[in-house]
N, CA, C and O of each residue as an XYZ file, in Angstrom:
312
protein
N      -9.499      2.637    -18.595
C      -8.812      1.650    -17.789
C      -9.309      1.874    -16.292
O      -9.436      2.981    -15.769
N      -9.582      0.588    -15.655
C     -10.112      0.625    -14.305
C      -8.947      0.563    -13.432
O      -8.080     -0.303    -13.553
N      -8.927      1.552    -12.485
C      -7.733      1.677    -11.642
C      -7.552      0.368    -10.718
O      -6.431     -0.089    -10.491
N      -8.709     -0.192    -10.210
C      -8.540     -1.414     -9.342
C      -7.651     -2.395    -10.030
O      -6.806     -2.993     -9.364
N      -7.777     -2.615    -11.361
C      -7.086     -3.451    -12.116
C      -5.616     -3.182    -12.041
O      -4.815     -4.096    -11.841
N      -5.238     -1.879    -12.208
C      -3.919     -1.487    -12.115
C      -3.218     -1.831    -10.705
O      -2.093     -2.322    -10.611
N      -4.039     -1.505     -9.645
C      -3.475     -1.540     -8.333
C      -3.374     -2.977     -7.839
O      -2.565     -3.224     -6.945
N      -4.118     -3.926     -8.341
C      -4.020     -5.336     -7.950
C      -2.842     -5.959     -8.355
O      -2.348     -5.638     -9.436
N      -2.256     -6.902     -7.565
C      -1.005     -7.661     -7.784
C      -1.243     -9.040     -8.116
O      -2.004     -9.674     -7.385
N      -0.669     -9.645     -9.182
C      -0.609    -10.863     -9.562
C       0.593    -11.629     -9.147
O       1.653    -11.426     -9.740
N       0.517    -12.540     -8.125
C       1.498    -13.420     -7.620
C       1.955    -14.369     -8.597
O       1.198    -14.728     -9.498
N       3.214    -14.837     -8.489
C       3.726    -15.961     -9.465
C       2.939    -17.142     -9.456
O       2.873    -17.803    -10.492
N       2.273    -17.539     -8.334
C       1.323    -18.685     -8.257
C      -0.042    -18.480     -8.990
O      -0.862    -19.398     -9.010
N      -0.276    -17.335     -9.564
C      -1.420    -16.886    -10.159
C      -2.502    -16.429     -9.454
O      -3.615    -16.232     -9.943
N      -2.093    -16.207     -7.964
C      -2.989    -15.760     -6.966
C      -3.204    -14.248     -7.017
O      -2.232    -13.607     -6.617
N      -4.213    -13.564     -7.402
C      -4.472    -12.114     -7.346
C      -4.506    -11.569     -5.925
O      -5.082    -12.196     -5.036
N      -3.911    -10.438     -5.707
C      -3.821     -9.790     -4.298
C      -4.548     -8.397     -4.653
O      -4.441     -7.808     -5.728
N      -5.258     -8.013     -3.616
C      -6.035     -6.760     -3.972
C      -5.103     -5.422     -3.955
O      -3.878     -5.458     -3.834
N      -5.810     -4.344     -4.083
C      -5.015     -3.226     -4.052
C      -4.289     -2.660     -2.980
O      -3.461     -1.758     -3.107
N      -4.683     -3.321     -1.703
C      -3.884     -2.980     -0.517
C      -2.999     -4.471     -0.268
O      -3.471     -5.550      0.089
N      -1.799     -4.191     -0.532
C      -0.805     -5.409     -0.370
C       0.565     -4.999     -0.112
O       1.027     -3.898     -0.410
N       1.215     -5.989      0.484
C       2.532     -5.718      1.043
C       3.425     -6.733      0.268
O       3.102     -7.920      0.310
N       4.577     -6.329     -0.468
C       5.419     -7.227     -1.012
C       6.424     -7.849     -0.080
O       6.908     -7.121      0.786
N       6.789     -9.086     -0.152
C       7.754     -9.639      0.841
C       9.060    -10.195     -0.131
O       8.952    -10.591     -1.291
N      10.099    -10.125      0.532
C      11.294    -10.725     -0.355
C      11.666    -12.133      0.098
O      11.619    -12.459      1.284
N      12.002    -12.881     -0.792
C      12.411    -14.234     -0.748
C      13.557    -14.534     -1.691
O      13.597    -13.972     -2.786
N      14.485    -15.390     -1.317
C      15.536    -15.443     -2.364
C      15.069    -16.013     -3.610
O      15.594    -15.622     -4.653
N      14.083    -16.951     -3.645
C      13.643    -17.470     -4.796
C      12.736    -16.695     -5.695
O      12.752    -16.927     -6.904
N      11.950    -15.795     -5.186
C      10.991    -14.969     -5.934
C      11.441    -13.501     -6.039
O      11.043    -12.752     -6.932
N      12.336    -13.123     -5.022
C      12.784    -11.805     -5.070
C      11.493    -10.920     -4.423
O      10.973    -11.317     -3.380
N      11.056     -9.820     -5.032
C       9.891     -9.123     -4.360
C       8.598     -9.292     -5.234
O       7.718     -8.434     -5.301
N       8.580    -10.431     -5.862
C       7.331    -10.774     -6.873
C       6.128    -11.215     -6.019
O       5.030    -11.164     -6.573
N       6.190    -11.653     -4.715
C       5.056    -12.147     -4.066
C       4.569    -11.153     -3.120
O       5.384    -10.407     -2.577
N       3.260    -11.062     -2.854
C       2.584     -9.985     -2.069
C       1.429    -10.597     -1.222
O       0.923    -11.644     -1.624
N       1.021    -10.072     -0.189
C       0.027    -10.463      0.549
C      -0.788     -9.397      1.050
O      -0.337     -8.253      1.104
N      -2.031     -9.696      1.447
C      -2.936     -8.563      1.839
C      -2.839     -8.517      3.430
O      -3.197     -9.473      4.118
N      -2.348     -7.379      3.943
C      -2.269     -7.360      5.492
C      -3.690     -7.110      6.054
O      -4.429     -6.206      5.664
N      -3.994     -8.036      7.035
C      -5.304     -7.960      7.736
C      -5.471     -6.770      8.847
O      -6.549     -6.375      9.293
N      -4.190     -6.291      9.191
C      -4.243     -5.238     10.221
C      -4.262     -3.789      9.766
O      -4.278     -2.873     10.589
N      -4.260     -3.588      8.486
C      -4.106     -2.294      7.954
C      -5.666     -2.112      7.195
O      -5.913     -2.608      6.096
N      -6.643     -1.320      7.987
C      -7.947     -1.310      7.544
C      -8.117      0.027      6.789
O      -8.969      0.093      5.904
N      -7.383      1.049      7.080
C      -7.379      2.393      6.481
C      -7.318      2.310      4.935
O      -6.656      1.411      4.415
N      -7.946      3.161      4.231
C      -7.781      3.236      2.773
C      -6.887      4.269      2.245
O      -6.407      5.076      3.041
N      -6.605      4.341      1.004
C      -5.648      5.285      0.399
C      -6.074      6.774      0.547
O      -5.295      7.651      0.173
N      -7.246      7.080      1.063
C      -7.538      8.481      1.182
C      -7.192      8.954      2.577
O      -7.384     10.112      2.947
N      -6.645      7.949      3.373
C      -6.113      8.313      4.751
C      -4.693      7.783      4.842
O      -4.495      6.712      5.414
N      -3.685      8.480      4.305
C      -2.275      7.794      4.306
C      -1.675      7.798      5.688
O      -0.986      6.852      6.069
N      -1.946      8.942      6.515
C      -1.498      9.005      7.694
C      -1.856      7.703      8.573
O      -1.034      7.038      9.204
N      -3.181      7.480      8.496
C      -3.573      6.367      9.293
C      -3.070      4.995      8.683
O      -2.930      4.037      9.442
N      -2.803      4.878      7.379
C      -2.378      3.662      6.837
C      -0.890      3.410      7.240
O      -0.457      2.263      7.360
N      -0.151      4.478      7.436
C       1.265      4.470      7.854
C       1.208      4.040      9.331
O       1.926      3.099      9.670
N       0.441      4.626     10.219
C       0.295      4.330     11.554
C      -0.056      2.807     11.767
O       0.478      2.141     12.655
N      -0.992      2.303     10.891
C      -1.348      0.887     10.896
C      -0.211      0.039     10.543
O       0.181     -0.919     11.209
N       0.310      0.481      9.400
C       1.588     -0.359      8.916
C       2.624     -0.508      9.953
O       3.114     -1.608     10.205
N       2.962      0.558     10.551
C       4.004      0.563     11.652
C       3.624     -0.368     12.857
O       4.464     -1.023     13.474
N       2.467     -0.368     13.098
C       1.961     -1.270     14.146
C       2.103     -2.731     13.687
O       2.634     -3.595     14.384
N       1.600     -2.940     12.489
C       1.624     -4.298     12.064
C       3.060     -4.865     11.854
O       3.335     -6.027     12.152
N       4.014     -3.941     11.295
C       5.455     -4.426     11.057
C       6.185     -4.310     12.309
O       7.328     -4.759     12.388
N       5.584     -3.713     13.346
C       6.311     -3.424     14.693
C       7.628     -2.575     14.370
O       8.767     -2.859     14.740
N       7.239     -1.486     13.613
C       8.318     -0.354     13.449
C       7.980      0.772     14.280
O       6.823      1.193     14.274
N       8.846      1.291     14.977
C       8.622      2.524     15.634
C       9.062      3.711     14.818
O      10.180      3.723     14.303
N       8.100      4.844     14.670
C       8.309      5.918     13.853
C       8.106      7.042     14.863
O       6.971      7.230     15.302
N       9.086      7.774     15.247
C       9.078      8.916     16.232
C       8.790     10.297     15.398
O       8.548     11.356     15.976
N       8.837     10.179     14.131
C       8.676     11.470     13.378
C       7.130     11.901     13.293
O       6.269     11.344     13.975
N       6.885     12.840     12.485
C       5.566     13.284     12.298
C       5.210     13.242     10.863
O       5.904     13.882     10.074
N       4.198     12.552     10.445
C       3.712     12.407      9.230
C       2.400     13.214      9.023
O       1.383     13.014      9.688
N       2.519     14.171      8.013
C       1.242     14.996      7.862
C       0.568     14.611      6.600
O       1.210     14.151      5.656
N      -0.738     14.794      6.565
C      -1.564     14.633      5.435
C      -1.063     15.239      4.231
O      -0.613     16.364      4.447
N      -0.996     14.874      3.068
C      -0.539     15.460      1.793
C      -1.343     16.669      1.455
O      -2.527     16.676      1.793
N      -0.920     17.521      0.933
C      -1.773     18.649      0.322
C      -2.824     18.061     -0.610
O      -2.651     16.985     -1.184
N      -3.987     18.848     -0.749
C      -4.895     18.312     -1.711
C      -4.244     18.406     -3.161
O      -3.402     19.225     -3.529
N      -4.835     17.362     -3.911
C      -4.292     17.393     -5.395
C      -4.810     18.539     -6.308
O      -5.924     19.010     -6.079
N      -4.143     18.949     -7.207
C      -4.475     19.983     -8.111
C      -5.492     19.382     -9.152
O      -5.174     18.534     -9.986
N      -6.650     19.874     -9.020
C      -7.852     19.278     -9.901
C      -7.675     19.636    -11.448
O      -7.824     18.769    -12.309
N      -7.358     20.920    -11.745
C      -7.263     21.356    -13.099
C      -5.955     22.026    -13.375
O      -5.438     22.878    -12.652
N      -5.467     21.549    -14.505
C      -4.171     22.371    -14.965
C      -4.623     23.803    -15.393
O      -5.648     23.961    -16.057
N      -3.883     24.776    -15.023
C      -4.181     26.108    -15.512
C      -3.217     26.509    -16.801
O      -2.066     26.072    -16.785
N      -3.582     27.197    -17.742
C      -2.734     27.528    -18.957
C      -1.930     28.643    -18.694
O      -1.166     29.071    -19.559
């Protein structure tokens, strides 16, 4: 399975949105519609910068601290 396929979003009007997308709420469609934010340039490998850019784009003030997640476990040990 190709992950880009899983992360893409299919809007009700049959428009595909990329892996970086934001859902919006409307009375008619609920949360089924999404768009690609142009102000969020960071990728999934930098979640702290994504959050910072998201807050700026959405005009949200976040006074807390967001730290990078710990590295993932590569191999399960027996």
